[in-house]
N, C-alpha and C positions, 0 to 999 in steps of 0.2 A: 578553137585555137585562140584563146584570149577573147578580147572584146574589140574586134576591128571596127574602125570608123565606117560610117555609112558611105557607100560609093557615091560618086557624082550623080546628078539627076539623069544624065544621058545613059549611064549604065543601068540605073534603076528602070528607066523606060524600056531598055532592051530586055531586062529580066522580067518585066511585067507581062511580056508577050506569053510567058508560060501560063497556062490555065490550070485550074484545079484538077481537071480530068487527066492531064499528062503527068501529074504528080502522084496519082493514085497507085496504091500497091497493086501489082499485077494479078494477085489472087485474092483480093479483098476490096470492099467498097470504101476503104479508108485511105487517107493520106498519112504515111508515116510522119511522126513528129520530126524526125531527122530531115526529111525532105523540105520541111518548112524552116526550121530554126537554124540548121547548120549550113545554110547558104552563106556565101561571102558577105551578103548584106544583112545577115541575121533574119531573113525572111521579109524584109521591108518591101522588096520588089514584087511580092505576091499580093500586096494589098488590093482588095477588091475581088479576089477570087473566092468563089463559094466552094467549100470543102467539107468533107466528113472526116472527123478525127476520133480516135478512141484510145483509151488508156486507163491508168489507175491514178486516182487523186493522191498526190503527194501531200499537199496542204490545201486547205480551203477556208475561206472566211466570208461571212456575210458583211455587206457594207450598205451604207445609205439607209440605216434603220431597217435592214432586212429587205430592201427593194431589189438588190442584186447581190451576186456573189462572185468572188475571184476564185478560180480553181487553178492549181498548178498540176497539169496532167502529163504523165510520162508513159510511153508505151514500150520502153526498153530499147528503142532503136538508137538512142544516143543519151549521153548524160544530162543534156539540157531538157527543161520542161517547156511545154506550150502553155502560155497563160490563156485561160478560157474565162469569158465573162457570160454569166447567165442571169437573166432577169427573173424576178419572182413570178411573173406572169407566165413564164415558159415551163417551170418545173418547181416542185417543192425543194427549196434550197437546203432545208435542214438535213435531208438525206445526201444531197450532192457534196456537201462540204466535208464529210467525214473522210479522214485518211484511210485509204484502202478501197474506197468505193470505185467500182468500174463504171466508166461512162462511155457512151458513143453519142457524139453530137454532130450536128450540121449547122453551119453558119458561114459568115463572111469574115475573111481576114481583114483586119484594120491596123493601121499604124497608130500606136498609142500616143498619148500626149507627150510632148517634149519633157525631158528630165527623168523619164522612167528608164529602168534597166532594159526592158524588153524592146526589141525592134519591131515586133509584130504580136498581135493578139487575135484570138478568135471570138467574135461576137455571136453567140449561139442564138439560132432561130428555132431549132427543133432538138429535143433530146430524144434520141432513138432507143437508147438502152440505159438502164441503171442496174448495176449489180451492187446492192446495198451492203453495208458493213455495220455490225454492232460495235461501236467504239468502246463499249465496256468490256468486250471480249477479244477484240482484234489484238493479237500479240505483237504486231509490228507498228507501234505508234510513231509519230513524226519526231519524237525525241531521239537523241543520239543513242545508239545501241552498240554494245561491244560485239566484236566478232565471235567471241566465246558464247555469248547469249544467243546469237543467231544460229549457232550449231544445234541448238535445241529446237529450232523451228526451221529445219532444213527445207521444208516444202514451201515456205513463204519467204525465205531470205532472198530469193532472186528479185524481189520487189524493192530491195534496198539499193541505194546508189552504188555502194561498194561492190556488192556481189554481181549486180548487173554489169558494171564496168569490167569486172574480172571476167565475166562470161564473154564479153565482146573482145577483150584482149586475148583470151584463150582461143576464141574462134579465129581471130586474126593470125595468131601464131600457128594454128593448125593449117590455115589457108596458106600461110607463108611456107610452111614445111612442104606441103604438096607442090607448091609453085617452084620452090628451089630445086627439088629433086626431079620434077617433071621437066623443068627447063634444062637440066643437065643430063637428060637421057636415061634416068632411072625408071625401072618398072616397080609399081606398087604391088607388093605381094602380101596376101592375107595369110598370116601364119596361125597355127592352131592355138586355142586357149587351153584345151585339154592336151596334155603331153605325158610321155613316159620318160622324158629325159630331164635331168637336173643340170641346167646350163651352168650355174654358178658352183655346183658341187658342195653347196652349204647345207643342203637338206632342210632348209626352212621353207617347206612347200605345203600348200593346202592340198589335202588328198581328195580325190574325186572317187566316190564309191556309192554303190546302191546296196551294199551288203547290210548296212545298218537298217535301212528302210525295209528291206526284204526280211531281215531277221525279226523286226518289230511286227510286221504283218503276219509272219509265220507264228510267232509267239501268241498273238491274239487269236489266230485261227485255231491253234492247237488247244487253247483254253476253251473256245466255243465248241470245237469239234475234236475231242481228244483222239489221239492215235489208237489204232486197234490193239487189243491185248493179244497175248500169245494164244489165249483160248479162242479169240475171234479168228485168228489165222488158222488154227488147227481145225476149227469148224469148217472154214472155207476149203481147206485141203480135203477134208472128209467128203464135202459136197462134190468136189472135183472127182474124187475117187468113185463115189457112188454114180455120178453121171457117166463116168467112163465105163463102169461095169454095165450100166444099162445099154450103152451103145454096143458094147461087145456082145451082150446077150441078144440084142435085136439082130445083129449081123449074123450070129450063129444060127438063129432061128429063121433066117432068111425072110425077115419081116419086109413089109412094103417099103418102097423108097421114101414115101412121105413120112412114115413112122421113124425111119432111120435118120432122115434129114432133120426132123424135129428134135430128136434126141441129141444129134450132133450140135445143133444150134444151142441147146440147153447146156451142153458141155462147154462150148465156146464161151458162153456168158459166164459160167462158173469159173473158168480159167482166168478170164479178164478181171473178174471180181477179186480172185485170189491175188493176181498180179498187182492190182491197185492197193490192196491191203498190205502186201509185202513192201511196196514202195513207200506207202504212207508210214509204215512202222519204222522205216529208216530215218524219218524226219526227226531232227533234234532241235530243241530251242537254242537260240543264240546264234552268233556268227559262225559260219562253217569253218572248220579247221582240219588240217591235214598234217600229221606228224607233229602235233603240238603247236603249229603255226597257222595263221589265218590263210585259208585256201582262196587265194585271189583268182584261181581258175574259175571259181563260181561267181566272180564279180562281173559287172556289165561289160568291161573291155577284156575280160579273161586274164587280166594282169593288173598290177598297180598302176594307177594313173593319178595325175596331179594337175593343178592349175599352173600355167606356165609362169616362170620367173623372167623369161626372156624369149623372144622369137628368133634370136640370133642363129642358133644351131640350125633351125629349120630353114631360115631364109638363105643360109649359106648354100643349101642344095640348089637354089635358083641362081645364086651368084656364080656357081660353078657350071652353069649352063647358059645363062643369058647375060652374064658379066656384071651389070650394074643394077642393083635392086635395093629396095628399102621396105621395111615394115613399120607400121605405126598403129599401136593398139594397146589394150590393157594388159598389165602384168600383175602378178600377185606374190606376196611374200608373207609367210606366217611368222613374222618376227614380232615377239611380244614387246613392242617398244611404244612408249608414250611421248616420245620427243616431238618437237615442232617440225622435224625434218623427215618423219617416217609415216608412211601409209601402208595399209595392207593391200590396197588396190591402187595402182598408179599406171600412168601411160608412158610408154617408151617409144622413141624414134630410133630405129636401128638400120642404117644403111650398110651394105656390103659391096665391095668393089673387087672384081677379079683383075688379074694382071696389074696389081697395085701393091705398094709396100707401105711402110710406116710413114714415110715422108708424104706420100700421096694421101694417106689417112688424115694426117695433121692438116694438110692443105684444105681438104674437103671440109673437115670439122670447123676450121677457122672461118672459111667462107660461109658456111651455113649459119653460124652464130651471128656473124656480121649482117648477113642477109635478113635474119629475123629482127635484129635490132633496128635496122633501117626501115623495115616493113612497118614496125610499130610507130616509128617517127612519122612515116608517110601516111599511114592509114588509120592510126588510132590516137592521134595527138590529143584530142579532147579528153579521152579516157585517161591517158597518161598524165594530163594536167590535173585531173581529179586525184590520181594516185599521189602526185607530187604535193598536192594541197593537204591530203588527209594522212599520208603514211610516210613518204620518203621524199623530202625536198630535192634530193640529188638524183632521183631515178631517171629523169630525162637527160641530165648531163651524163649519167652513166651509160645510157644507151648511145648517146652521141660519141662518147669516148670509145666504146667498144666497136662501134660500127666503122670508125675511121682510123683506128690505131692498130699497127701490126702487133701481133701477139708475141710476147717473149717466149723463147724456147730454151729450156735447160734440161740437163739430164737429172735423174733422180739423185745421183751421187752429188752433183753440184747443188741441188736443192737442200740436201741434208747438210752439206758444208756451210751453206749460207745460214741455215737455221742454227747450227752449232755456233757459228760466229755471233749470232744474235744473242744466244744464251750466255756466251762468254762476255758479251757486252752488257749483260744485266737483264735481258728479256727473260721472263718466266712463262713457261708453258705448263699446263696441267699434265700433259703426257710428255715424258722425256724424249729427247731426240737422239737417235742413233741409227746408223745404217742398218737397214733390214726392217724397220718399222713400217707399218701402213700409216701414211701421213694422216693425221687427224684434221678436222675442219679448222681448228685454230692454227695449225701449221700452214694449211693451204691458204687461208685468208691472210695470214701474215705475209706470205710470199707475194700475193697479188695486190693486197691493199697497202702494205707498208714498204716492202722492198722495191717492187717494180711499179706499183701504182697503175697497173693495167693487167689485162688477161695474160696468163702464163700457161704454157704447155710444158708439162713435166713428162719426160719419156725415159725408157729403159729402166723399168722397175725390177726389184729383186723377184726372182721366180717364185719364191716361197709365199709371197702375198698376192699372187695373181693366179688366174684360172688356167686350167690345163691346156686350153686351146690356143694360148698366146705363144708366138714363135720364140723358141729359145735362141738367145744370142750366142755369138761365137765364144764369149767368155764363160758360158755354161752357168753363170750366176744370175744373169738378168734376162728378161724377156722384152720383146719389141712391143711394149705397151706404152700408152700415153694417156694422160688426163689433162683436160682443159680446166683451169682454175680461174674463177672470176670473182670480182668483189661481191660482197654481200652473202654469197652462198658457198664459196669454196669450189669443190668439184662440181662441174656442170656436165661434162662429157667424160666418158671412159671408153677407150678403144685400144685396138692393137692390130698388128699384122698377125694373121692366123698361122698356126703351125701346119705347113703343108706336107711335111715329111712323115711318112707312115710310121716308121720305126720310132721316131722321136715322140710323136703324139701318143702312140701306144704306151711307151714308157712313162710319159707324163701322167696318163690316166691311172696307171698302176701305182705310181709314186703317191698320188693323192688318195689312194685307197678306194677308188671308184670301181664298180663292176664294169667289165668290158662289154658284156652282152647288150645293155641298153644303148651303147654307142656304136654298135657294129655298123649300122647304116651310115653313121658319121665318118667312120673309118673308111667306108667304101669310097667316099669323096677323095681320099688319099690313095686308095688302091687303084682306082680307075681314072686316069686322066687328071692327076693332081695339078693344081695351079697355085701360084702365090696369090694371096688375096688378103684383104684387110677390111675392117669395119669399126663402127663405134656405136655407142648407145647414149642417147640424151634423155635424161629424166625430164619429161615434159613439164611436170609441176614445178620442178626446180627452176626451169627457165622462166616460168611465170613469177616465181618468188623473186628471182633476180631482176626481172623487168619492173615489177610493181613496187618492190620494197616491202610487201606484206611479210610478216614474220612467221606465220604458221601455215604449213602446207595444207592443213585441213580447210583453209579458207580460199584455196585457189582451184579446187576440184568440185564439181557440182554436188556429188554425193559421196562425201568422205567415208572410208571404211578404215577403222583402226580398232585395237583391242577393246571389246565391250560395246562397240557401236557399229551397226549396219542398218541405219534408218532407211526406210522405204525399199 
């Protein structure tokens, strides 16, 4: 949090009571860098303590004609580095100073000379481990690298300042999410990743199937071991016939039991062989079909299955039993998009609340967003300062504004009216504005950034642009849906009161051309003990974009998946 002044000597003396052992990581013999340099005194109060520290060298340089070296070591626990000083008599300095080298060292913490930036440094007495790096081949040098370049080195990019800071911010927001819902009495429900339901009704889903693998294995096996010919099967039938005649003859001749048993056993083997040949003859190369269509009855789940686009429908089953629930997990969409706002795999936070309506939904969503913003200000300020320095000077002020400002609430109809007024006043949008459109990002950002200059909740959207499960309003034209719009990203949250009336939701499914059978279980929630309920979904990566000011969503998820790329 900036560069605070060194506390008075009395405070330093009190801090100095802490020894190296008490700072140690609970499951390692090292002291995290954060425990040293992120203290209010910058670590000065720890001078004299013997500690072990480990991390990766950000920068290193030999000094004093090669008699010692300065290393800036970072272990990912915070954005700040620990300055480490190693004498040439302790270790070969030429290896230690290379960017990317991993070191584990032991020494004594010392206060550096006055006038230096650091408040504390580690004078090394023993080098415990060196993981060397070839500087000619290491792809993450200490020079400034673009985020786009780092996407080609996905396995090494966590060692950079930006990506490690994003990881800590992402971790903090995940922690804040669980804290918020747990504090408010919600149950965390694990919803399935493999599903047979299309929550959005858009059809842009990844299919889960073993038919292709099974077909490839069968094709290979049929090449190596061709199926029996008709002549093979006829020969097997003839053998069965002959074996049967032998059994009949032995029984007629009143042969011994042993002779008859042996003949019967031979007949049984012949029949089993014929059965195997007949079954094998039915095998056909390629994916199995029935009536000209793929036969999903032969698939792993005996029906079509997909990667989920949302856990909402499933988590509703628990909301309609234990009242307040949320799910937080990965979701998938097979949308062939290369924009900076789309991923094929992304994370969603989706709470559901029983005995609650649209107003309750908006209240919960607003409180949740404010909670996350304040959490970052309280828990991740040093990382946010790095984001402000490197990417978005206004990101901290934006978090402060959102955490402390009541959100504006307007109807969709009012939002369209305001946008139409802006157009008449000379504002130009790429997408024309009229009642019934799905608001584009440019419209959403204009509302929140230009008109209201704060977060905006837009509610009561046209039913034609929203999902079947959203409650139809009395006007029969709009549904009880709401979106939270924030500066920088536009829509952050989408939610609604769910349609609890059986006949109405059945009609909505039919209107959208969706089959009823996959949603029969969902309709059961309305058939048996229906209850008004609501919920929303927050795109977790969008929240990180909003918080950090980073432009591309591929840089705020550890392992981005998008068309053409699924590294690692």
